[in-house]
N, CA, C and O atoms as a GROMACS GRO file, in nm:
protein
  136
    1THR      N    1   3.288   2.564   0.690
    1THR     CA    2   3.286   2.630   0.820
    1THR      C    3   3.211   2.762   0.810
    1THR      O    4   3.176   2.807   0.701
    2ASP      N    5   3.188   2.822   0.924
    2ASP     CA    6   3.117   2.950   0.927
    2ASP      C    7   3.199   3.059   0.859
    2ASP      O    8   3.143   3.146   0.792
    3ALA      N    9   3.331   3.054   0.876
    3ALA     CA   10   3.417   3.155   0.812
    3ALA      C   11   3.413   3.141   0.660
    3ALA      O   12   3.412   3.242   0.589
    4ASP      N   13   3.411   3.018   0.610
    4ASP     CA   14   3.402   2.996   0.466
    4ASP      C   15   3.270   3.050   0.411
    4ASP      O   16   3.267   3.113   0.306
    5LEU      N   17   3.162   3.026   0.483
    5LEU     CA   18   3.032   3.073   0.440
    5LEU      C   19   3.029   3.226   0.434
    5LEU      O   20   2.976   3.283   0.339
    6LYS      N   21   3.086   3.291   0.534
    6LYS     CA   22   3.090   3.437   0.535
    6LYS      C   23   3.176   3.490   0.421
    6LYS      O   24   3.144   3.592   0.361
    7ALA      N   25   3.286   3.422   0.391
    7ALA     CA   26   3.373   3.465   0.282
    7ALA      C   27   3.303   3.449   0.148
    7ALA      O   28   3.314   3.536   0.062
    8MET      N   29   3.232   3.339   0.130
    8MET     CA   30   3.157   3.319   0.004
    8MET      C   31   3.048   3.424  -0.010
    8MET      O   32   3.027   3.477  -0.120
    9TYR      N   33   2.978   3.454   0.097
    9TYR     CA   34   2.872   3.555   0.094
    9TYR      C   35   2.931   3.692   0.057
    9TYR      O   36   2.874   3.763  -0.025
   10ALA      N   37   3.043   3.728   0.118
   10ALA     CA   38   3.106   3.856   0.089
   10ALA      C   39   3.151   3.862  -0.056
   10ALA      O   40   3.138   3.966  -0.121
   11TYR      N   41   3.203   3.752  -0.109
   11TYR     CA   42   3.246   3.748  -0.249
   11TYR      C   43   3.128   3.767  -0.343
   11TYR      O   44   3.134   3.848  -0.436
   12LEU      N   45   3.020   3.693  -0.319
   12LEU     CA   46   2.903   3.704  -0.406
   12LEU      C   47   2.840   3.843  -0.399
   12LEU      O   48   2.790   3.893  -0.499
   13ARG      N   49   2.842   3.904  -0.283
   13ARG     CA   50   2.788   4.040  -0.270
   13ARG      C   51   2.876   4.142  -0.342
   13ARG      O   52   2.828   4.249  -0.379
   14SER      N   53   3.004   4.110  -0.364
   14SER     CA   54   3.094   4.205  -0.429
   14SER      C   55   3.080   4.202  -0.581
   14SER      O   56   3.125   4.294  -0.649
   15LEU      N   57   3.017   4.098  -0.635
   15LEU     CA   58   3.000   4.089  -0.780
   15LEU      C   59   2.890   4.184  -0.827
   15LEU      O   60   2.792   4.205  -0.755
   16PRO      N   61   2.905   4.241  -0.947
   16PRO     CA   62   2.799   4.328  -0.997
   16PRO      C   63   2.675   4.245  -1.034
   16PRO      O   64   2.688   4.128  -1.072
   17PRO      N   65   2.557   4.304  -1.023
   17PRO     CA   66   2.436   4.229  -1.057
   17PRO      C   67   2.430   4.198  -1.206
   17PRO      O   68   2.481   4.274  -1.288
   18VAL      N   69   2.368   4.088  -1.239
   18VAL     CA   70   2.352   4.047  -1.378
   18VAL      C   71   2.217   4.098  -1.426
   18VAL      O   72   2.116   4.084  -1.357
   19LYS      N   73   2.215   4.156  -1.545
   19LYS     CA   74   2.090   4.208  -1.600
   19LYS      C   75   2.038   4.109  -1.704
   19LYS      O   76   2.082   4.108  -1.818
   20ASN      N   77   1.944   4.027  -1.662
   20ASN     CA   78   1.880   3.930  -1.751
   20ASN      C   79   1.736   3.970  -1.772
   20ASN      O   80   1.668   4.015  -1.679
   21GLN      N   81   1.689   3.955  -1.895
   21GLN     CA   82   1.549   3.981  -1.922
   21GLN      C   83   1.469   3.857  -1.884
   21GLN      O   84   1.504   3.745  -1.921
   22VAL      N   85   1.362   3.877  -1.810
   22VAL     CA   86   1.278   3.766  -1.768
   22VAL      C   87   1.191   3.725  -1.886
   22VAL      O   88   1.122   3.809  -1.943
   23PRO      N   89   1.193   3.596  -1.924
   23PRO     CA   90   1.112   3.552  -2.038
   23PRO      C   91   0.963   3.555  -2.004
   23PRO      O   92   0.925   3.551  -1.888
   24PHE      N   93   0.881   3.563  -2.109
   24PHE     CA   94   0.737   3.561  -2.089
   24PHE      C   95   0.696   3.424  -2.036
   24PHE      O   96   0.755   3.323  -2.074
   25PRO      N   97   0.596   3.420  -1.950
   25PRO     CA   98   0.552   3.290  -1.897
   25PRO      C   99   0.489   3.204  -2.006
   25PRO      O  100   0.421   3.255  -2.096
   26VAL      N  101   0.512   3.074  -1.997
   26VAL     CA  102   0.456   2.980  -2.093
   26VAL      C  103   0.344   2.905  -2.022
   26VAL      O  104   0.367   2.842  -1.919
   27PRO      N  105   0.222   2.910  -2.076
   27PRO     CA  106   0.112   2.839  -2.010
   27PRO      C  107   0.136   2.689  -2.010
   27PRO      O  108   0.200   2.637  -2.102
   28PRO      N  109   0.086   2.618  -1.910
   28PRO     CA  110   0.103   2.472  -1.906
   28PRO      C  111   0.044   2.407  -2.031
   28PRO      O  112  -0.066   2.443  -2.074
   29GLY      N  113   0.116   2.313  -2.087
   29GLY     CA  114   0.069   2.242  -2.206
   29GLY      C  115   0.112   2.307  -2.336
   29GLY      O  116   0.102   2.243  -2.441
   30ALA      N  117   0.158   2.431  -2.334
   30ALA     CA  118   0.197   2.499  -2.457
   30ALA      C  119   0.327   2.442  -2.512
   30ALA      O  120   0.348   2.444  -2.634
   31ALA      N  121   0.415   2.393  -2.427
   31ALA     CA  122   0.543   2.339  -2.472
   31ALA      C  123   0.524   2.210  -2.551
   31ALA      O  124   0.599   2.184  -2.644
   32GLU      N  125   0.424   2.129  -2.516
   32GLU     CA  126   0.401   2.003  -2.587
   32GLU      C  127   0.340   2.026  -2.725
   32GLU      O  128   0.350   1.939  -2.811
   33ALA      N  129   0.277   2.143  -2.748
   33ALA     CA  130   0.209   2.170  -2.874
   33ALA      C  131   0.309   2.196  -2.987
   33ALA      O  132   0.274   2.182  -3.104
   34ASP      N  133   0.431   2.233  -2.954
   34ASP     CA  134   0.531   2.265  -3.058
   34ASP      C  135   0.584   2.146  -3.128
   34ASP      O  136   0.668   2.159  -3.217
   0.00000   0.00000   0.00000
């Protein structure tokens, strides 16, 4: 329902942000070379 959606949104907004390091991009075809 709309109330459930709003409650889930409020819960997710209350969580602290996660600090993840973004990995370096892998060019296409580089994964198959390993």
